[in-house]
Structure formats: structure tokens, C-alpha cells
C-alpha positions as CSV (number, residue, x, y, z in Angstrom):
1,M,1.7,-5.4,8.6
2,I,2.9,-2.1,7.3
3,L,6.7,-2.4,8.7
4,I,6.7,-5.6,6.6
5,V,5.1,-3.9,3.6
6,T,7.7,-0.9,3.7
7,G,10.4,-3.3,4.6
8,L,9.4,-5.5,1.6
9,G,9.4,-2.2,-0.2
10,L,13.0,-1.3,0.5
11,A,14.4,-4.5,0.0
12,S,12.8,-4.2,-3.6
13,R,14.7,-1.0,-4.0
14,R,17.9,-2.4,-2.9
15,Y,18.3,-5.9,-4.3
16,P,16.8,-5.5,-7.3
17,E,19.6,-7.8,-8.8
18,V,18.0,-11.1,-6.7
19,L,14.8,-10.4,-7.9
20,P,13.0,-10.7,-11.6
21,D,13.6,-8.0,-13.8
22,F,9.2,-7.4,-13.7
23,I,9.0,-7.5,-10.0
24,S,12.2,-5.5,-9.0
25,R,10.5,-2.9,-11.9
26,Y,7.4,-2.5,-10.1
27,A,7.3,-4.3,-7.0
28,G,8.3,-1.0,-5.1
29,D,5.6,1.3,-6.5
30,T,3.1,-1.3,-5.7
31,L,4.1,-2.3,-2.0
32,W,4.6,2.0,-1.5
33,A,0.5,2.3,-2.5
34,L,0.0,-0.9,-0.3
35,M,1.5,0.5,2.6
36,V,-0.4,4.4,1.3
37,F,-3.4,2.4,2.1
38,L,-2.9,0.5,5.3
39,V,-1.4,3.9,6.6
40,S,-4.3,5.6,6.0
41,G,-6.6,2.4,7.4
42,F,-4.4,2.9,10.5
43,L,-5.5,6.7,10.4
44,F,-8.7,6.7,9.7
45,P,-10.1,3.3,11.1
46,S,-13.7,4.1,11.5
47,L,-13.8,4.3,7.4
48,S,-14.8,1.9,4.9
49,T,-12.2,-0.6,3.0
50,W,-13.7,1.8,0.2
51,K,-13.1,4.8,1.7
52,V,-10.0,3.9,2.9
53,A,-8.5,2.9,-0.8
54,V,-10.2,6.6,-2.0
55,I,-7.5,7.8,0.0
56,A,-5.0,6.1,-0.7
57,L,-5.3,6.5,-4.3
58,L,-5.9,10.1,-4.0
59,F,-2.9,10.4,-2.3
60,S,-0.8,8.8,-4.5
61,L,-1.7,10.0,-7.5
62,L,-1.3,13.7,-6.1
63,I,2.4,12.5,-5.4
64,E,2.9,11.3,-8.6
65,T,1.6,13.8,-10.3
66,S,3.8,16.2,-8.0
67,Q,6.7,15.1,-9.7
68,L,5.7,16.7,-12.8
69,Y,6.6,19.8,-10.8
70,H,10.6,20.7,-10.3
71,A,11.2,23.6,-8.1
72,P,14.4,23.9,-7.1
73,W,13.2,23.9,-3.4
74,L,11.9,21.1,-4.0
75,E,14.0,19.0,-6.0
76,E,16.6,20.2,-3.5
77,I,14.5,18.6,-1.0
78,R,13.9,14.5,-3.2
79,R,18.0,14.7,-3.4
80,Y,18.0,13.2,0.2
81,R,17.4,9.5,0.0
82,L,13.8,9.4,2.3
83,A,11.8,12.3,0.6
84,A,12.7,10.7,-2.6
85,L,11.5,7.6,-1.4
86,I,8.1,9.3,0.1
87,L,7.6,11.5,-3.1
88,G,9.6,10.1,-6.0
89,R,11.6,11.8,-8.6
90,G,10.1,11.2,-11.9
91,F,6.5,11.2,-13.3
92,L,5.8,7.3,-14.8
93,W,2.2,6.2,-16.0
94,S,3.6,3.0,-15.0
95,D,3.0,4.0,-11.6
96,L,0.0,5.2,-11.7
97,V,-1.2,1.0,-12.4
98,C,1.3,0.3,-9.7
99,Y,-0.6,1.9,-7.6
100,S,-3.9,0.8,-8.6
101,V,-2.7,-2.6,-7.8
102,G,-1.1,-1.8,-4.4
103,V,-4.4,0.0,-3.4
104,T,-6.3,-2.9,-4.6
105,L,-4.4,-5.9,-2.8
106,G,-4.7,-4.0,0.3
107,V,-8.6,-4.3,-0.3
108,L,-8.5,-7.9,-1.2
109,I,-6.4,-8.5,2.1
110,E,-8.9,-6.3,4.2
111,R,-11.6,-8.0,2.7
112,L,-10.3,-11.7,3.2
113,I,-9.3,-11.1,6.8
114,I,-12.9,-9.6,7.4
115,N,-14.5,-12.6,5.8
116,M,-12.0,-15.0,7.6
117,N,-13.1,-13.1,11.4
118,Y,-16.5,-13.0,9.8
119,R,-16.5,-17.3,10.0
120,I,-14.4,-17.8,12.7
121,N,-16.9,-15.6,14.9
122,A,-19.6,-18.0,13.1
123,I,-17.7,-21.0,14.3
124,K,-17.2,-19.7,18.0
125,L,-21.4,-19.0,18.0
126,R,-22.0,-22.1,16.8
127,I,-20.1,-23.9,19.9
128,K,-20.9,-21.4,22.3
129,S,-24.6,-22.3,21.7
130,N,-24.2,-26.2,20.9
131,P,-21.4,-27.1,23.1
132,L,-22.3,-30.7,23.2
133,S,-23.4,-31.5,19.8
């Protein structure tokens, strides 16, 4: 899932002309935050969904506010494509909205998966306890 989201985010930056303007403008940052949520969940699997969401949002906010700082050494790092993709280049208020949407998507997807697994396990339990009915 992390690789798919990362690929989609990179594609949204590489091929913006094939996307509607609204999507090409905001998809990359939204998918970036979703990726941060997924990586946070991968790194901290024992944490609740909400704690992972807080970590992802705080990390995203930290990265965005760091874009207000333009020390020469940091600008030199940002010249590299990978660093620019991770650290960004300039502060935008709209990015904060995108990060909130991306992390919220992560929470909703995880809750949906948990609910589906719960229902599947409930069905399996019913079948196992009443195999002929």
C-alpha cells in the first residue's frame, strides 16, 4: 500500500497535465500525508489508529513549518529531487489542509479494513460453530 500511494503521488507530480487542475494541484501533498500515515503505522504497529494519525499529522506539520526556514545549507539539500520531495520547498497554507485530508483518508481506510476483517471473522465464527445450518 505504501508503494502504491508513493507511486501515485510521484505520478501526480510527474504528469500533472493528464489530471484535472484541482487534482494535480493538491493530490501530491494529500498522498504524501497518506504515505506518512502508512509509514508511521508500519513503524509503530502497536499504536492505535488515532496515535498513528497524530504522529503523521505532527510530522507533516513539522516538515511544512520547516519550509519557513531557508538557511543556505538547508536550501542546498532541498536542491536534490528526493530531498525536495520529502522536505518540500516553500510553505503553503493549503498544504496543511492537504495533510489533514491525507491523514484522514488513512484513518478512514484503516477503519474500513478493520471493520471488514471484523465482519469476515464473525462470519467465519458463525460458519465454524454451525457448519450444517
